C-alpha positions in Angstrom: 38.0 23.5 -92.1 39.8 24.9 -89.1 43.4 24.2 -88.3 42.5 22.4 -85.0 40.0 20.2 -86.9 42.6 19.3 -89.5 45.2 18.6 -86.9 42.8 16.4 -85.0 42.0 14.5 -88.2 45.7 13.8 -88.9 46.3 12.6 -85.3 43.4 10.2 -85.6 44.6 9.0 -89.0 48.1 8.4 -87.5 46.6 6.4 -84.6 44.5 4.3 -87.0 47.5 3.5 -89.2 49.7 2.7 -86.1 47.1 0.3 -84.7 46.8 -1.6 -88.1 50.6 -1.7 -88.5 51.1 -2.8 -84.9 48.7 -5.7 -85.4 50.4 -6.7 -88.6 53.8 -6.6 -86.9 52.6 -8.8 -84.0 51.3 -11.3 -86.4 54.1 -11.5 -88.9 57.1 -10.4 -86.8 56.7 -12.2 -83.4 60.4 -11.9 -82.7 60.1 -8.1 -82.1 59.6 -6.8 -78.6 56.6 -4.6 -77.7 58.9 -1.5 -77.6 60.2 -2.2 -81.1 56.7 -2.8 -82.4 55.5 0.5 -80.9 58.5 2.4 -82.4 58.1 0.8 -85.9 54.4 1.4 -85.8 54.8 5.0 -84.7 57.5 5.8 -87.3 55.7 4.1 -90.2 52.4 5.8 -89.4 54.2 9.1 -89.1 55.8 8.7 -92.6 52.4 7.9 -94.1 50.6 10.8 -92.5 53.3 13.2 -93.5 53.0 12.0 -97.1 49.2 12.4 -97.0 49.6 15.9 -95.6 52.0 16.8 -98.3 49.7 15.5 -101.0 46.8 17.6 -99.6 48.9 20.7 -99.3 50.6 20.5 -102.7 47.3 19.7 -104.4 45.7 22.8 -102.9 48.8 24.9 -103.7 48.7 23.7 -107.3 45.0 24.3 -107.6 45.3 27.8 -106.2 48.3 28.7 -108.4 46.7 27.4 -111.6 43.1 28.3 -110.9 42.8 30.5 -114.0 44.5 28.0 -116.3 42.7 24.8 -115.4 40.1 23.5 -117.8 37.3 21.7 -116.0 35.6 18.9 -118.0 
């Protein structure tokens, strides 16, 4: 998978999470302004996507560094 494809995948994932979180905030936190909802949604989606990216990266690093010592069942 190319770098551009992977970047595009994470951008789309970020937007998907931000839309879900924005809808949730509008429903359960009606006192927030649209600007606050946008900012919270953006930051929360950013945190989640960064964590997903770290899991993918660290999993691949672990597999590559322990390739010879892994026992596959």
